[in-house]
C-alpha positions as CSV (number, residue, x, y, z in Angstrom):
1,X,136.8,98.5,78.9
2,X,134.2,101.3,77.7
3,X,131.2,99.9,79.7
4,X,133.3,100.0,82.9
5,X,134.1,104.0,82.2
6,X,130.8,104.9,82.2
7,X,129.6,102.8,85.0
8,X,132.4,104.5,86.9
9,X,131.4,108.3,85.8
10,X,127.6,107.2,86.8
11,X,128.8,105.8,90.2
12,X,130.8,109.0,90.8
13,X,127.9,111.1,89.6
14,X,125.5,109.4,91.9
15,X,127.6,109.7,95.2
16,X,128.4,113.8,94.4
17,X,124.4,114.0,94.0
18,X,123.7,112.1,97.3
19,X,126.5,113.8,99.3
20,X,125.2,117.3,98.1
21,X,121.3,116.5,99.8
22,X,121.4,118.4,103.1
23,X,121.0,115.9,105.7
24,X,119.2,118.3,108.3
25,X,116.1,118.2,106.2
26,X,116.4,114.4,106.1
27,X,116.7,114.6,110.0
28,X,113.6,115.3,111.2
29,X,113.4,115.7,114.8
30,X,109.9,115.2,116.5
31,X,109.0,116.7,119.8
32,X,107.9,114.4,122.1
33,X,105.9,115.5,124.8
34,X,105.8,114.1,128.7
35,X,104.1,115.0,132.0
36,X,105.5,118.0,133.3
37,X,107.9,118.0,136.2
38,X,105.7,118.9,138.7
39,X,103.5,116.0,137.6
40,X,100.4,115.6,135.5
41,X,97.0,114.5,137.5
42,X,95.4,113.3,134.2
43,X,97.7,112.5,130.8
44,X,97.6,115.0,127.7
45,X,98.6,114.5,124.5
46,X,100.2,116.9,122.4
47,X,100.9,116.9,118.9
48,X,102.9,119.9,116.5
49,X,102.1,120.9,113.3
50,X,104.9,121.3,111.7
51,X,107.2,119.7,114.3
52,X,109.5,121.1,115.1
53,X,107.7,124.6,115.2
54,X,109.1,127.4,112.7
55,X,110.1,130.6,114.3
56,X,107.9,133.6,112.7
57,X,105.3,130.9,111.4
58,X,102.4,129.6,112.8
59,X,101.9,126.2,114.3
60,X,98.9,124.0,115.0
61,X,98.8,122.4,118.2
62,X,96.4,119.7,119.0
63,X,95.8,118.9,122.2
64,X,93.5,115.6,123.7
65,X,93.0,114.3,127.0
66,X,90.2,113.3,129.2
67,X,89.9,114.7,132.9
68,X,87.8,112.5,135.1
69,X,86.8,115.3,137.5
70,X,85.4,117.4,134.1
71,X,86.2,120.2,132.4
72,X,84.0,123.0,133.7
73,X,83.2,126.5,132.2
74,X,85.7,128.9,133.1
75,X,88.8,126.1,132.2
76,X,92.0,127.6,130.2
77,X,94.2,125.9,128.2
78,X,97.6,127.4,128.6
79,X,100.8,127.3,126.2
80,X,103.9,128.8,127.4
81,X,107.6,128.7,126.1
82,X,110.6,128.4,128.5
83,X,114.2,128.8,128.2
84,X,117.1,126.2,128.8
85,X,117.4,127.7,132.7
86,X,113.3,127.4,133.2
87,X,112.6,131.3,132.5
88,X,109.5,131.9,130.8
89,X,109.7,133.2,127.0
90,X,107.5,135.9,126.5
91,X,103.7,135.9,127.6
92,X,101.7,132.9,127.8
93,X,98.8,131.7,125.3
94,X,95.6,131.7,127.4
95,X,92.3,130.0,125.9
96,X,89.0,129.4,127.1
97,X,88.3,125.6,126.8
98,X,84.9,126.1,126.4
99,X,84.7,128.6,123.9
100,X,86.3,126.2,121.3
101,X,84.2,125.3,118.5
102,X,82.3,122.1,118.8
103,X,83.3,122.0,122.6
104,X,80.6,122.1,125.2
105,X,81.1,122.0,128.7
106,X,81.1,120.4,131.1
107,X,83.0,117.8,129.5
108,X,85.3,114.7,130.3
109,X,87.5,114.0,126.9
110,X,88.4,116.9,124.8
111,X,90.3,117.4,121.6
112,X,91.7,121.2,121.2
113,X,92.9,121.9,117.6
114,X,94.5,125.4,118.4
115,X,96.8,127.6,115.8
116,X,99.7,129.7,118.0
117,X,102.2,131.9,116.2
118,X,105.5,130.8,116.9
119,X,108.0,134.1,117.9
120,X,110.6,135.1,115.0
121,X,113.0,135.8,118.0
122,X,113.0,131.9,119.2
123,X,115.9,129.7,118.1
124,X,118.0,127.3,119.8
125,X,116.7,125.0,122.7
126,X,113.5,126.0,124.2
127,X,110.7,123.6,125.9
128,X,106.8,124.0,125.3
129,X,104.6,123.6,128.4
130,X,100.4,122.7,127.6
131,X,98.4,122.8,130.8
132,X,94.8,122.3,131.3
133,X,93.8,124.5,134.1
134,X,90.1,124.1,136.1
135,X,88.3,127.0,136.4
136,X,90.0,127.7,140.0
137,X,93.3,127.4,138.5
138,X,94.1,123.9,139.6
139,X,96.2,122.0,136.9
140,X,93.7,119.0,135.6
141,X,96.9,118.5,132.7
142,X,100.2,119.1,131.7
143,X,102.3,118.1,129.1
144,X,106.0,119.3,128.2
145,X,108.3,119.0,125.1
146,X,111.9,120.3,124.1
147,X,112.5,121.6,120.9
148,X,116.3,121.6,120.0
149,X,117.7,123.9,117.8
């Protein structure tokens, strides 16, 4: 009888502790990037760290891809946020690809690691659009991912 009582107390204690663990910390929602609605002539891959981005903190974007036509001096990588209605959130972040350390243009394959400050005012659901633009402004690659809050 004494063993049954000890087992019951241990079982109830364990169940109480498991029930107290916040589920949202275990439920990691990775941001999945796919081609933009307008299409992407050359597919690009985007990953985030941390994923999902934390408002008010830095996020490391890793953007990779291959552009058969090549990336020439003056090409840009643009990161912008869109709300659920498609309106732009804040100013886009524009970086010259050829000034990234270790990148020599012209190049066809690229891997860009960029740290981006995430606005503290971002909350809820929004989309992140990463575009690779040629020196003339033509879209070479575009990926979009939605962050759900």
